[in-house]
C-alpha positions as CSV (number, residue, x, y, z in Angstrom):
1,X,0.0,0.0,0.0
2,X,1.1,3.6,-0.5
3,X,1.3,4.4,3.2
4,X,-1.4,7.1,3.3
5,X,-5.0,6.8,4.1
6,X,-8.1,7.8,2.1
7,X,-8.6,10.8,4.4
8,X,-5.0,11.9,3.9
9,X,-5.3,11.7,0.1
10,X,-8.5,13.8,0.3
11,X,-6.5,16.4,2.3
12,X,-3.8,16.3,-0.3
13,X,-6.2,16.8,-3.1
14,X,-7.6,19.9,-1.2
15,X,-4.1,21.2,-0.6
16,X,-3.3,20.7,-4.3
17,X,-6.3,22.8,-5.3
18,X,-5.3,25.5,-2.9
19,X,-1.7,25.5,-4.1
20,X,-2.8,25.7,-7.8
21,X,-4.9,28.7,-6.9
22,X,-2.0,30.4,-5.0
23,X,0.4,29.7,-7.9
24,X,-2.1,31.1,-10.4
25,X,-2.6,34.2,-8.3
26,X,1.1,34.7,-7.8
27,X,1.8,34.5,-11.6
28,X,-1.0,37.1,-12.1
29,X,0.4,39.3,-9.4
30,X,3.9,39.0,-10.9
31,X,2.7,39.9,-14.4
32,X,1.0,43.1,-13.0
33,X,3.8,44.2,-10.6
34,X,5.2,47.5,-11.9
35,X,8.5,46.9,-9.9
36,X,9.3,43.7,-11.8
37,X,12.6,43.9,-13.6
38,X,12.6,42.5,-17.2
39,X,16.3,41.5,-16.9
40,X,15.9,40.0,-13.4
41,X,16.7,41.4,-10.0
42,X,15.5,41.2,-6.4
43,X,11.8,41.4,-7.2
44,X,12.1,38.7,-9.8
45,X,14.1,36.6,-7.4
46,X,11.5,37.0,-4.7
47,X,8.7,35.8,-7.0
48,X,10.9,33.0,-8.4
49,X,11.8,31.7,-4.9
50,X,8.2,31.7,-3.8
51,X,7.0,30.0,-7.0
52,X,9.8,27.4,-6.7
53,X,8.7,26.5,-3.1
54,X,5.0,26.2,-4.1
55,X,5.7,24.2,-7.3
56,X,8.0,21.9,-5.4
57,X,5.3,21.2,-2.8
58,X,2.8,20.7,-5.6
59,X,5.1,18.2,-7.3
60,X,5.4,16.2,-4.1
61,X,1.6,16.2,-3.5
62,X,1.1,15.0,-7.1
63,X,3.5,12.3,-6.5
64,X,1.8,11.1,-3.3
65,X,-1.6,11.2,-5.0
66,X,-0.3,9.2,-8.0
67,X,1.1,6.6,-5.7
68,X,-2.2,6.3,-3.8
69,X,-4.1,6.1,-7.1
70,X,-2.0,3.2,-8.3
71,X,-3.6,1.0,-5.6
């Protein structure tokens, strides 16, 4: 078995939806930020770091859900 319960996978699916929404909003915020530097810089780095953290967590959640769904 995958090691997680049905309730845990439901929680992961909810967290996945929340993360996808946060990522979508962060991309929208980044596109509309007047302080964003086209060639990179501290504001771009901030957005990039935050997006990397969120997308890494989303990847891990997807992986756990996929393992559960295999069984």
